[in-house]
N, C-alpha and C positions, 0 to 999 in steps of 0.2 A: 836756778832760782825760779824761772817761769814754770818749770815742770812741778816744782814743789808747791807753788801757788795753785796750780791746776789740780794737783792731787788733794790738797787741803780743801778746795771747794767741792771736789767730788765726794770726799769723806763727809763734809757737812751736809751735802745733798742726800747722801745715803742715810745719815742719821735722821734727818727730817722726814725722809720717806718712811723709814722704819717706824717712827713715832706716829705718823699719820695712818699707817696701816693698823696700828693698835686701835686707834679710834674707829677705823673702818670695821675692824673685827667686832668691836663692841656694838656698833650700829647694826651689823649683820646679825649678831646674836639677838638683839632686840627685835629685829624684823622676823626672825625665825620664831621667836616666842609669840609674837603678835599673830603670825600666820597660824601657828599651832592652836592658839586660843580662839581664833576666828571660826574654827570648825565646830565649836561647842556653843550651845544655846545658854550662855551665861549672862548675868546682869553686867552692865557696863562697869560698875564699881568693882565687881569681882575681877573682871579682866584687868582693870587698872591696878588693883592690888596684886594680882599675880605677876604683872609686869614689874612692878616695884620690888616685889619679893625676889624675882629672878635677877634683877639688876643688883640687888643687895647680895645675893648669893655669888654673883660674878665678882663683885668687889671684895667680898670676904675671902674667896678663893685666891684672888690676887694678893690680898693682905698677908695671908698665911704663906703663900708662895714666897713673898718677899721676906717675911719674918723668919721663916725656917730656912731661907737661902737655898731653896730647891734648885733654882736655875744655876746657881754657882756650883752646886754639887754635880749637876748634869754636865756642866762645862768641864769641871775637873775630871770627871769620869771619861768624857770624850777626849780630853787632852792626854790622859794616861794611855788610851788605846791608840792614839794617833802617832804613828812612828815618826812622821816628819817633825812634829812638835817635840817629840822626845829627843831627836837628834839636835834640834836647835837649842833645847835646854841644856843638853850635854856640852855643846860647844860654848854656850854662855858660861857654864860652870868652869870649863877649862880656861876661858879668858879671865874670869874673876880670880882664879887660883894663881895666875901668873904674876 
């Protein structure tokens, strides 16, 4: 029982860490764009517009990734090639058929 609580807390911590890493990656992308634009002699409003456009592009890519279920397809492809998961799925099917 105690081990199960520890494992559940670990899983929650891992999920929260993964979510925070997503926001960190977005911030990192924003900073890379800002550094890239700082090398050019552009008007301040053009730089702000480019940053907003870049953020919109990132959000659009994320939207289509979710809408077209690209990540799910990647996971299915990975699971089909992973022999360990195939063995587990076969065992589950045998158990269900009994």
